[in-house]
C-alpha positions as CSV (number, residue, x, y, z in Angstrom):
1,M,122.6,106.7,-26.8
2,V,125.9,107.3,-24.9
3,A,127.3,109.3,-27.8
4,L,124.2,111.5,-27.8
5,M,124.4,112.1,-24.1
6,M,128.1,113.0,-24.4
7,A,127.4,115.4,-27.3
8,M,124.7,117.1,-25.2
9,S,127.0,117.6,-22.2
10,V,129.8,119.0,-24.4
11,N,127.2,121.5,-25.9
12,A,126.0,122.3,-22.3
13,Q,129.6,123.2,-21.2
14,K,130.0,125.6,-24.1
15,I,126.5,127.2,-23.6
16,L,127.0,127.8,-19.9
17,N,130.5,129.3,-20.4
18,D,130.5,132.1,-22.9
19,S,134.2,132.7,-22.5
20,G,136.7,130.8,-24.8
21,T,137.1,128.1,-22.1
22,P,135.8,127.6,-18.6
23,F,139.3,126.5,-17.6
24,E,141.3,129.5,-18.6
25,E,144.4,131.0,-17.2
26,G,143.9,133.2,-14.2
27,K,140.8,131.5,-12.8
28,F,140.6,130.2,-9.3
29,Y,138.9,127.0,-8.0
30,V,137.5,125.9,-4.6
31,N,136.0,122.5,-3.9
32,A,134.2,121.0,-0.9
33,A,133.3,117.4,-0.4
34,W,130.8,116.9,2.3
35,T,130.3,113.9,4.6
36,G,129.6,110.8,2.6
37,S,131.2,112.2,-0.5
38,T,134.4,110.2,-0.3
39,L,134.0,106.5,-0.6
40,S,137.1,104.3,-0.8
41,Y,138.3,100.8,-0.2
42,S,141.7,99.3,0.5
43,K,143.0,96.0,2.0
44,S,143.7,97.7,5.3
45,T,140.2,99.1,5.9
46,D,136.6,98.6,4.9
47,F,134.6,101.4,3.3
48,Q,135.4,104.9,4.5
49,L,133.5,108.2,4.5
50,G,135.3,111.5,4.4
51,I,135.3,115.3,4.0
52,G,137.8,117.4,2.1
53,A,138.6,120.7,0.5
54,K,140.6,121.7,-2.6
55,A,141.8,125.0,-3.8
56,G,143.4,125.7,-7.2
57,Y,144.7,128.2,-9.7
58,F,144.9,127.9,-13.5
59,F,148.5,128.7,-14.4
60,M,147.7,128.3,-18.1
61,D,144.6,127.3,-20.0
62,N,143.5,123.8,-19.0
63,L,146.3,123.3,-16.4
64,M,145.5,123.9,-12.7
65,G,147.7,123.7,-9.6
66,L,146.0,122.3,-6.5
67,A,146.3,122.2,-2.8
68,V,144.3,119.5,-0.9
69,V,143.3,118.8,2.7
70,D,141.2,115.7,3.5
71,F,139.9,113.7,6.5
72,N,138.7,110.1,6.1
73,S,137.4,107.6,8.7
74,S,135.7,104.3,9.0
75,G,132.2,104.4,10.3
76,N,133.1,103.7,13.9
77,F,136.4,105.7,13.9
78,D,138.6,102.6,14.2
79,Y,140.6,104.1,11.3
80,M,141.3,107.8,10.7
81,K,143.4,109.4,8.0
82,T,144.3,113.0,7.6
83,Q,145.9,114.1,4.3
84,L,147.7,117.3,3.0
85,G,148.9,117.5,-0.6
86,V,149.7,119.5,-3.7
87,G,149.2,118.5,-7.3
88,A,148.0,119.4,-10.8
89,R,145.0,118.8,-13.0
90,W,144.8,118.8,-16.8
91,Y,141.4,119.5,-18.5
92,F,140.7,118.2,-22.0
93,D,139.5,121.4,-23.7
94,T,136.0,122.5,-22.7
95,V,134.3,119.1,-22.3
96,G,135.0,118.9,-18.6
97,I,137.0,115.7,-18.5
98,Y,140.2,115.9,-16.5
99,V,143.1,113.8,-15.2
100,G,145.4,114.8,-12.3
101,G,148.0,113.8,-9.8
102,I,148.5,114.7,-6.2
103,A,151.5,114.2,-3.9
104,K,150.1,113.7,-0.4
105,Y,151.5,113.5,3.2
106,V,149.2,111.2,5.2
107,Y,148.9,110.8,8.9
108,T,147.0,107.6,9.8
109,R,145.8,106.4,13.2
110,E,144.2,102.9,13.8
111,K,142.5,101.4,16.8
112,N,143.3,97.8,17.5
113,D,143.4,95.4,20.5
114,V,146.9,94.5,21.7
115,A,147.4,91.3,23.7
116,I,150.0,91.2,26.5
117,V,150.8,87.9,28.3
118,A,151.5,88.5,32.0
119,A,154.1,86.6,34.1
120,D,151.3,84.4,35.5
121,Q,150.3,83.4,31.9
122,T,147.1,85.5,31.8
123,T,146.4,87.4,28.7
124,V,145.3,91.0,29.0
125,F,143.9,93.0,26.1
126,Y,144.1,96.8,25.9
127,E,143.2,99.2,23.2
128,G,146.1,100.5,21.2
129,H,146.2,103.4,18.8
130,P,149.3,103.0,16.6
131,S,149.8,105.8,14.1
132,F,152.2,106.4,11.3
133,N,153.1,108.9,8.5
134,D,153.1,108.0,4.9
135,F,153.7,109.4,1.4
136,R,150.8,108.5,-0.9
137,P,150.9,109.8,-4.5
138,E,147.5,109.8,-6.1
139,I,146.2,109.7,-9.7
140,N,142.6,110.7,-10.5
141,A,140.2,111.3,-13.3
142,G,136.8,113.0,-13.3
143,Y,134.2,115.0,-15.0
144,T,133.2,118.7,-14.3
145,F,129.5,119.1,-14.8
146,F,128.5,122.8,-14.8
147,L,125.2,123.6,-13.0
148,N,125.6,127.3,-14.0
149,R,128.5,129.6,-15.1
150,N,130.6,129.0,-12.0
151,V,129.2,126.1,-9.9
152,T,129.9,122.4,-10.8
153,I,129.4,118.9,-9.5
154,E,132.6,116.8,-9.9
155,P,132.5,113.0,-9.7
156,E,136.0,111.6,-9.5
157,V,137.7,108.2,-9.4
158,Y,141.2,107.9,-7.9
159,Y,144.0,105.5,-6.9
160,E,146.5,106.2,-4.2
161,Q,149.7,104.2,-3.7
162,S,151.1,103.9,-0.1
163,F,154.9,103.9,0.3
164,K,154.6,102.6,3.9
165,K,152.6,99.4,3.3
166,N,151.0,98.2,0.2
167,D,147.8,97.2,2.1
168,Y,147.2,100.9,2.5
169,S,147.0,101.5,-1.2
170,G,143.5,101.9,-2.5
171,F,141.0,103.2,-5.0
172,G,137.9,105.2,-4.4
173,L,135.2,107.6,-5.6
174,R,134.7,111.2,-4.7
175,L,131.8,113.6,-5.3
176,G,132.4,117.3,-4.8
177,L,130.7,120.6,-5.3
178,S,133.1,123.2,-6.9
179,Y,133.2,126.9,-7.7
180,Y,135.3,128.4,-10.5
181,F,135.8,132.2,-10.4
182,N,138.0,135.2,-11.4
183,L,139.2,137.8,-8.9
């Protein structure tokens, strides 16, 4: 049954795109992920929701360069992460399966309570907002499902590795709406 479904989706990709490949040199790409489309988990935070945008250009058939901007937060905004990055994505022919990598600069801000012991031995708590910068390369894999000739839904799994602290490394799932076009 799985093989039948895969064969049908491969056929659908070719029917919707009458050109040689939907991922051909010279095409542009934009992607928007709306609130709730990015779900991730790492040791440093619980589940997060986020929004993001990607833009890309196919330098050759099946190889796209990407630029990424992304914002993630925990539900009560105790943890916020802003990311900027560049990367590449390789598509496996016309079936829509891809793998990619992104080099990202990440600015993270956390809310936590900090305890200070006064001279009279009383403890005072105040809300702190430590922040830090990080380099987090990411690897990802996904599927491009064409709704029509240009519009796609792209589910994607990813893993990002923190160079600042291993607890900030994590995996996640994204779901985005994309548009492929020629100028």
